[in-house]
N, C-alpha and C positions, 0 to 999 in steps of 0.2 A: 597423458593428457587424457578429462576425461570428454568423454562420447557421448553427446547429448543423441538420442535413433529418434525416427521423425514421431512415431506414435507418441515419443517425449514432448516433443515440441510442440505438437496437437492436443496431445493433454491439455496443458500450460496458455493453450492460445482458450480451449473452454473456456478454462476455471477465469481465465483475463473475461470472457468473453469479447475474444478479438476473431474476426473471420479473415487467414490471410489464405494470401495468396501462394498457389507453391513457390514461386519464390522467394518469397518472404517466407517459410517456410526455411527453406535453405539456408537464408541468414541466421537469424532468428535463431535456427541451429547451432551455426560455426558460433555464432557471437554467443551465447547459451555457453559451450564445449570451453571457450576463453574464459571465463568468466568462474568456472568449475577449478579448473588450469591455475589462474591466479589466487583462488583465495586456495586450495592444496598448496600453495608457496610455502605461502602464511599459517599456515598449520606446521609448517617443517620451524619457523622461529619460538625459538626459549625465548617464551613472560616468565619465567619465575623467574619471584624475587619484585616485577614493575606492577605496582598497586592497579588494580582495578580502576576505571574514569572513563564517567559517558560525556564526559565533552574535553577533548585538547587543551580550548584555552579554560583559564582560570576564572571563575564567577563569583560572584556574594549575590544569594538566591535573595531573588528582589518579593519583598513580602510585603503583603498591606494588610491593615488589619477586616478580619474575617468578620464582617455582619450584614443582617439583613437588610434587603432590599423589596421595592417593590418590582414586580415581575410586571411580564407583556399580559394583556389582556386576551383574552379566546381573539376579539374581534382584528387589534391588535398583527399581532400575531400570523392570524389569517391574511391581512392585510395583501404581503405582495406576494403569496400564493398564486402561484397561474391556475389550480382549478382546485377549488374545496366543496367542498358538499356536509349538509350537514357541521358543521359548527370541525369538518376533518377536511386534512389534505389530501386531495385525491393524486396517487401516485399511479402511475404505471405496472398491467402484472408481468413481475418481470421468473417468475417460478412456473418451471415447466416447457421454459423454451430450451 
């Protein structure tokens, strides 16, 4: 069974920008370990001779003719933005957190 350390859980939580409590870290560590154990089991299954598929359901590609069309004006694009400045979207800073 694959065991995920507390440090690895904290690292994944940081990457996902999650602020986890100690009980959540324990719970998610156990769940991630179970997921990795299941993936290890799947890797033991022989897939030799089985063609690669992107989907298990047969699908016909839905294609439309690729034609140029009018896009949104800058004013239309910004009309529903919560905040804008000088014709640009304003978003919260996340770098450095």
